[in-house]
C-alpha positions as CSV (number, residue, x, y, z in Angstrom):
1,M,-10.3,-81.5,37.2
2,S,-7.8,-78.9,35.4
3,E,-8.9,-75.4,34.9
4,A,-8.7,-75.6,31.0
5,F,-12.4,-78.0,31.9
6,G,-13.9,-75.1,33.6
7,P,-14.6,-75.2,37.6
8,E,-16.5,-78.3,38.6
9,Q,-19.7,-76.5,39.5
10,Q,-19.9,-75.2,35.6
11,R,-22.7,-76.4,34.2
12,I,-23.4,-77.5,30.9
13,G,-26.3,-78.1,27.9
14,N,-27.7,-79.8,25.1
15,Q,-25.0,-77.9,22.6
16,Q,-22.0,-79.1,24.8
17,R,-23.6,-82.8,25.2
18,E,-23.6,-83.2,21.5
19,E,-20.3,-81.7,21.0
20,A,-19.3,-84.4,23.0
21,I,-21.4,-87.2,21.5
22,T,-20.1,-86.6,18.7
23,A,-16.2,-86.1,19.3
24,L,-17.5,-90.3,20.5
25,N,-19.0,-91.1,17.0
26,D,-15.3,-90.3,15.6
27,H,-13.3,-92.4,18.1
28,F,-15.6,-95.3,18.1
29,A,-15.2,-95.4,13.7
30,M,-11.6,-95.1,14.2
31,A,-12.0,-98.4,16.5
32,R,-10.9,-96.6,19.6
33,L,-14.0,-97.8,21.0
34,D,-15.8,-100.9,21.2
35,I,-19.1,-100.7,20.9
36,G,-20.0,-101.5,24.9
37,E,-18.0,-98.8,25.6
38,Y,-19.2,-96.3,22.8
39,Q,-22.7,-97.2,23.8
40,E,-21.9,-96.2,27.8
41,R,-19.7,-93.4,27.0
42,V,-22.8,-92.0,24.7
43,N,-25.3,-92.9,28.2
44,R,-22.7,-90.9,30.3
45,A,-22.3,-87.5,27.8
46,S,-26.7,-87.5,27.3
47,G,-26.9,-87.7,31.3
48,A,-24.4,-85.4,31.9
49,Q,-24.4,-82.2,34.3
50,S,-20.8,-80.4,34.4
51,Y,-17.8,-80.3,32.6
52,V,-16.3,-82.4,34.7
53,E,-18.5,-85.1,33.9
54,L,-17.6,-85.5,29.9
55,A,-14.4,-84.3,30.0
56,E,-13.7,-87.7,32.2
57,L,-15.5,-89.3,28.8
58,F,-12.0,-88.0,27.2
59,R,-9.5,-87.9,29.5
60,D,-7.7,-91.8,28.1
61,L,-9.1,-90.6,24.4
62,P,-6.3,-88.6,21.9
63,Q,-7.8,-85.7,19.7
64,P,-10.7,-84.8,18.7
65,H,-12.6,-83.9,21.8
66,P,-15.2,-81.6,21.9
67,P,-14.5,-77.8,21.0
68,F,-15.6,-76.9,24.9
69,L,-12.5,-78.8,26.3
70,A,-10.3,-77.4,24.8
71,P,-7.5,-75.8,26.7
72,P,-7.3,-72.1,26.7
73,S,-4.8,-70.4,24.6
74,V,-1.7,-68.9,26.0
75,P,-1.1,-65.4,25.7
76,F,1.5,-64.4,23.5
77,T,4.5,-62.9,25.6
78,A,7.5,-60.6,24.1
79,V,10.3,-62.7,23.0
80,P,13.2,-62.9,26.0
81,P,16.7,-61.0,25.1
82,P,19.3,-63.3,23.6
83,P,22.2,-64.1,26.3
84,P,25.2,-61.9,26.3
85,G,27.8,-63.2,23.7
86,Y,25.4,-64.9,21.5
87,A,25.9,-64.2,18.0
88,P,22.2,-64.7,15.7
89,Q,22.3,-67.0,12.7
90,H,22.5,-65.5,9.7
91,T,21.1,-68.0,6.3
92,Q,21.5,-67.8,3.4
93,A,18.3,-66.0,0.9
94,Y,17.0,-68.1,-0.8
95,Y,16.0,-66.8,-5.0
96,P,14.6,-69.2,-7.3
97,P,16.0,-70.0,-10.4
98,P,15.2,-67.6,-13.3
99,T,12.6,-68.6,-16.2
100,G,11.9,-67.5,-19.5
101,P,14.6,-67.5,-22.3
102,Q,17.7,-66.1,-20.7
103,P,20.5,-64.6,-22.5
104,Q,23.2,-65.4,-24.0
105,Y,26.7,-63.9,-24.2
106,A,29.8,-64.3,-26.9
107,V,32.1,-67.1,-25.7
108,P,35.3,-65.0,-24.9
109,P,38.2,-65.7,-27.5
110,P,40.7,-68.4,-26.1
111,T,43.8,-67.2,-25.0
112,G,47.8,-68.4,-25.0
113,P,49.7,-69.4,-27.8
114,Q,47.7,-70.1,-31.0
115,Y,48.8,-72.7,-33.4
116,A,47.1,-73.0,-36.6
117,V,45.6,-76.1,-38.4
118,P,48.2,-77.9,-40.4
119,P,47.4,-78.1,-44.4
120,P,46.3,-82.1,-45.6
121,G,49.4,-84.2,-45.7
122,M,52.2,-82.2,-43.6
123,V,52.9,-83.7,-40.5
124,P,54.1,-81.2,-38.0
125,H,57.3,-81.9,-35.6
126,G,57.4,-81.7,-31.9
127,V,54.8,-80.3,-29.9
128,G,51.8,-78.5,-30.9
129,Y,51.6,-77.0,-34.8
130,D,54.1,-73.9,-35.6
131,P,52.4,-71.8,-38.6
132,G,56.1,-70.2,-39.1
133,A,57.0,-73.4,-39.4
134,P,54.5,-76.2,-41.0
135,W,57.3,-79.1,-41.6
136,G,58.9,-78.7,-37.8
137,R,62.9,-76.9,-37.0
138,D,65.8,-78.0,-36.9
139,P,66.6,-79.0,-33.9
140,Y,70.2,-78.0,-33.3
141,T,69.6,-74.9,-35.7
142,G,65.9,-74.0,-35.1
143,V,65.4,-73.7,-38.9
144,P,62.3,-74.3,-39.9
145,Y,62.4,-77.6,-42.4
146,S,61.6,-76.9,-46.0
147,E,59.0,-78.4,-47.6
148,K,61.4,-80.1,-50.5
149,S,62.5,-83.6,-49.7
150,K,65.9,-84.8,-49.3
151,I,64.9,-88.0,-50.3
152,A,62.9,-86.9,-54.0
153,A,66.3,-84.9,-54.4
154,G,68.6,-87.0,-54.2
155,L,66.8,-89.6,-55.9
156,L,66.2,-86.8,-59.0
157,Q,70.2,-86.7,-58.9
158,L,70.6,-90.2,-59.3
159,F,68.8,-90.6,-62.1
160,L,68.3,-87.5,-63.7
161,G,71.6,-85.3,-62.5
162,N,72.6,-84.7,-66.2
163,F,70.7,-82.6,-66.7
164,G,70.7,-80.7,-63.2
165,I,66.9,-81.5,-62.3
166,G,67.3,-82.4,-58.1
167,R,68.8,-79.1,-58.3
168,F,66.3,-77.2,-60.0
169,Y,64.2,-78.7,-57.4
170,M,65.9,-78.2,-54.5
171,G,66.3,-74.6,-55.8
172,D,69.8,-74.2,-56.4
173,T,69.4,-72.4,-60.2
174,G,73.0,-72.1,-60.5
175,I,74.4,-75.0,-59.7
176,A,71.3,-77.0,-61.6
177,V,72.5,-75.3,-64.6
178,A,76.2,-76.0,-64.4
179,Q,75.0,-79.6,-64.9
180,L,73.2,-79.6,-67.2
181,L,74.8,-77.9,-69.3
182,T,78.4,-80.6,-68.2
183,C,75.7,-83.2,-67.7
184,G,76.3,-83.7,-64.4
185,G,80.1,-83.5,-65.3
186,C,80.1,-86.2,-67.2
187,G,78.1,-87.9,-64.9
188,I,79.9,-87.8,-62.1
189,W,79.1,-84.8,-60.4
190,S,76.0,-85.4,-60.6
191,L,76.3,-89.2,-58.8
192,I,77.7,-87.8,-55.8
193,D,76.1,-84.7,-55.4
194,G,73.0,-87.1,-55.5
195,V,74.4,-89.4,-52.4
196,L,75.5,-86.9,-50.8
197,I,72.4,-85.0,-50.9
198,L,70.7,-88.5,-49.8
199,I,73.5,-89.0,-46.7
200,N,73.6,-84.8,-45.5
201,G,70.8,-83.3,-47.0
202,G,71.0,-80.2,-48.3
203,T,69.1,-76.9,-48.1
204,D,66.6,-75.3,-50.5
205,A,66.8,-71.7,-52.4
206,E,65.8,-69.7,-49.4
207,G,68.2,-72.0,-47.0
208,R,66.0,-74.0,-45.2
209,P,67.2,-78.0,-44.6
210,L,65.4,-80.2,-46.9
211,K,62.8,-81.9,-44.6
212,G,63.2,-86.2,-44.1
């Protein structure tokens, strides 16, 4: 008999016998003992006189055991110091997620070059919209295109060139007045002028090339 169950000569009383029978009842209810084993062990517990006799009834059974058969508690001992070179492992502190309403922060303004949204109907040239050149820029000179169309100016010159309408549309007031006074150079000047505008384009009054 181990020291956990007490000295062999130590006597028991009715309280210890009742505790042993109560534990046997639990094992019988959990089907660990059949009816024959249960009755035989209850009879032995009723007539037991020492701790050793009761301990034998639970040698092949797991918990629960009677409280008086529990092994003594292990006394607290100081934790030995860590071996040399041992580095303690640090765990990251856990912070619960915040609850309740959270403060709202303003969205920072965007960085980098900003482009205005092109007006309806405008088709900007190239990648990105340049507010200084809503119709794009000439790929060779970099000059922004005019909002005036060379097709519209050329057709106006072909059909109404005697009145200088195409040149008025382009903003070339001086040439337009000259064509108006000469009936478009008897129709020849305005005709050639219209064809050249359709082929080569031209510039408006601000010197910007006509868009295609």
